C-alpha positions, 0 to 999 in steps of 0.5 A, spaced: 703 564 326 706 559 331 703 552 331 700 549 337 702 542 338 697 537 342 699 534 348 698 528 352 694 527 359 701 529 362 701 536 359 708 534 355 708 535 347 706 529 343 711 530 337 717 535 336 717 539 329 723 538 325 724 542 318 728 539 312 732 542 307 726 544 303 723 547 309 718 542 309 716 540 316 715 533 319 712 531 326 717 527 330 715 523 336 717 526 342 722 521 345 721 524 352 714 523 353 713 517 357 706 517 354 708 516 347 714 512 348 715 508 354 721 510 359 722 504 363 723 497 362 727 492 358 725 489 352 728 483 348 727 482 341 728 475 339 728 471 332 722 466 332 727 462 328 734 463 328 737 466 322 742 463 317 749 465 317 748 468 310 741 471 311 742 479 312 739 482 318 732 486 318 733 493 317 728 499 319 729 506 319 722 509 320 714 508 322 709 513 321 702 513 325 697 512 320 692 516 324 696 522 327 701 522 322 707 522 327 713 519 325 717 514 329 724 515 327 731 518 329 733 524 325 740 523 322 741 529 318 739 531 310 741 527 304 746 531 300 742 532 293 735 532 295 735 535 302 730 531 305 730 528 312 735 522 313 733 517 318 738 512 322 738 505 320 736 500 326 738 493 325 735 487 328 739 480 328 737 474 332 736 478 338 737 485 341 735 488 348 733 495 349 733 498 356 728 504 356 732 508 361 737 509 356 735 515 351 739 511 345 735 504 346 728 508 347 729 511 341 731 505 337 725 501 341 720 506 339 721 504 331 722 497 332 716 496 336 712 498 330 716 494 325 712 490 320 715 483 322 714 484 330 709 480 333 704 485 336 706 491 332 701 495 330 703 495 323 704 487 323 704 484 316 704 477 313 708 472 317 712 475 323 720 473 324 721 476 331 717 476 338 718 481 344 720 478 351 718 484 356 723 482 362 719 487 367 712 485 365 714 477 366 718 479 373 711 483 375 707 477 373 712 472 377 711 477 383 703 477 382 703 469 381 707 468 388 702 473 391 696 469 388 699 463 391 700 465 398 693 468 398 690 461 395 694 457 400 692 461 406 685 460 404 686 452 403 689 452 410 682 455 413 677 451 409 673 446 413 672 439 410 666 440 407 668 447 404 674 443 401 669 438 397 665 444 395 671 448 392 673 441 388 666 441 385 666 449 384 673 448 381 671 443 376 675 437 374 676 434 381 671 428 382 669 428 390 665 421 388 669 415 392 675 420 393 678 421 400 678 428 403 686 427 403 685 426 395 681 431 394 685 436 398 691 434 394 688 435 387 686 442 389 693 444 391 695 441 384 689 446 381 692 452 384 699 450 382 697 448 375 699 453 369 694 450 365 689 455 362 683 456 366 687 453 373 692 456 377 692 460 384 688 466 380 683 462 378 682 459 385 682 466 388 677 468 383 672 463 385 673 463 392 671 471 392 665 470 387 659 474 390 655 468 388 659 463 390 654 460 395 649 459 389 655 456 385 656 451 391 649 449 391 648 448 384 654 444 383 652 440 389 645 439 385 649 436 379 653 432 383 647 428 386 643 428 380 638 433 382 640 438 376 641 435 369 642 437 362 637 436 356 640 438 349 633 441 348 632 445 354 639 446 357 640 445 365 634 442 369 632 442 376 629 435 377 627 434 370 622 440 370 625 447 371 629 450 366 635 453 369 639 456 363 643 453 357 650 454 360 652 453 367 653 461 369 646 462 366 643 457 371 647 459 377 645 467 375 638 464 375 638 461 381 641 466 385 635 471 383 630 466 385 631 465 393 625 460 394 628 455 389 635 456 392 633 454 399 629 448 396 635 446 392 640 447 398 635 443 403 634 437 398 641 436 396 644 436 403 640 430 404 642 426 398 650 428 398 654 423 402 660 428 402 656 433 405 653 428 411 660 425 412 664 432 412 660 437 414 660 439 422 654 439 426 654 447 426 655 447 418 649 442 418 645 447 421 646 453 417 641 453 411 640 458 406 636 463 409 635 470 408 642 472 408 642 473 400 635 475 400 632 482 401 628 482 407 622 484 403 623 478 399 624 473 405 618 476 408 613 474 402 616 467 402 615 466 409 608 469 409 607 464 403 610 458 407 605 460 413 599 460 408 601 453 406 602 450 413 595 453 415 592 450 409 595 443 410 593 443 418 586 444 416 586 438 411 589 434 417 584 436 422 578 434 417 581 428 416 582 426 423 575 428 424 572 423 418 577 418 421 574 419 428 567 418 425 569 412 421 573 408 427 572 409 434 579 406 435 584 410 438 589 409 432 587 406 425 592 403 420 590 405 414 595 400 411 592 394 414 589 389 409 583 386 413 579 381 411 573 384 407 566 381 407 564 382 400 557 384 402 559 389 406 562 393 400 556 392 396 552 394 401 556 400 403 552 405 400 546 403 404 548 407 411 551 401 414 558 403 418 565 401 414 571 399 418 578 403 416 581 397 413 575 395 409 575 403 406 582 402 404 581 395 401 575 399 397 580 404 395 585 399 393 580 396 388 577 402 385 584 405 384 587 398 381 581 395 378 577 401 376 582 406 374 580 411 380 586 415 380 584 419 386 581 414 390 585 415 396 582 422 397 575 420 397 573 417 404 565 416 402 564 409 401 558 411 397 562 415 392 567 410 391 562 405 390 558 409 385 565 410 381 565 402 380 558 402 378 559 407 373 566 405 370 569 399 366 574 395 369 581 397 366 585 392 370 583 385 372 
């Protein structure tokens, strides 16, 4: 009965069956199947340290896949005595190059790529002696890097002065404090050209195209002006009160999902950031975070809540105006005025006699400072204030 050989996704056999002189079958990898053995590219194997003149070359004949049992080796006949399958020896000295378009090189590479002494080999053991340089992969990486740089340069040329400052903070490690626009711009270009981990054109483009870059920009602006600080126990805090998260990504994600907080952070940090005020255009100063990243139903709820708060404030202001009008017939009243006060007028304030706005403020000051009445300024009835002073001890002479 003929055996069915499994295939890869391209429909080609994974291996071919070779019999030895004892009629034993061996599964040899199909060197013609690009999904089993790559057929394109140039691989260069180099010694990590140059071998000495008298040191023998590394020799390898065969490798076996532990899961599938497929043999990676080049059949080279049978042994005379045992009739067992013989495999070709492959030597590696200081350097060997393999062009995978050539069948002979491809077969040797299939074996060497699984050597125990090669960095990255699935069979690597102990301290490796050789490493691989992938010419095609390196070339593709260079092409991609050039493309990334071109894209980042194009973005930089289109940035407004304010956006340059924002991107400098977002990229991290670039200070915008007491630095000119030209200095910050130059440092951003250095960031793009850098080969350091966490920098480079690719990283710059990733930051610029982030879906929550707007939230990241506002968050970093708040950190710059001190509205967001770090507490070792709680993590990052908004105005020393609201916990945002223990890491920057967590904090940015939190404010992205809390549009009301994001709007407040945007508004307050703008007014405190000298870089924003100096570099933002008039149009940019008018553009606040609104319903753009916020679902309509959420934005509507926020607007409704704001309207309720404004209505409550208007009602309180109207009542206050009414009370002040009764206490002082003048058109305007200076609540901060320190008028001369008749002590007898204060003592008799609860008897029904009128009291001036200046006397009321003086009475409030005395109740708050001398008698500890913290809510004194919210009380407009002189009798209530006098009652407090009559029934509470002096806390501050």
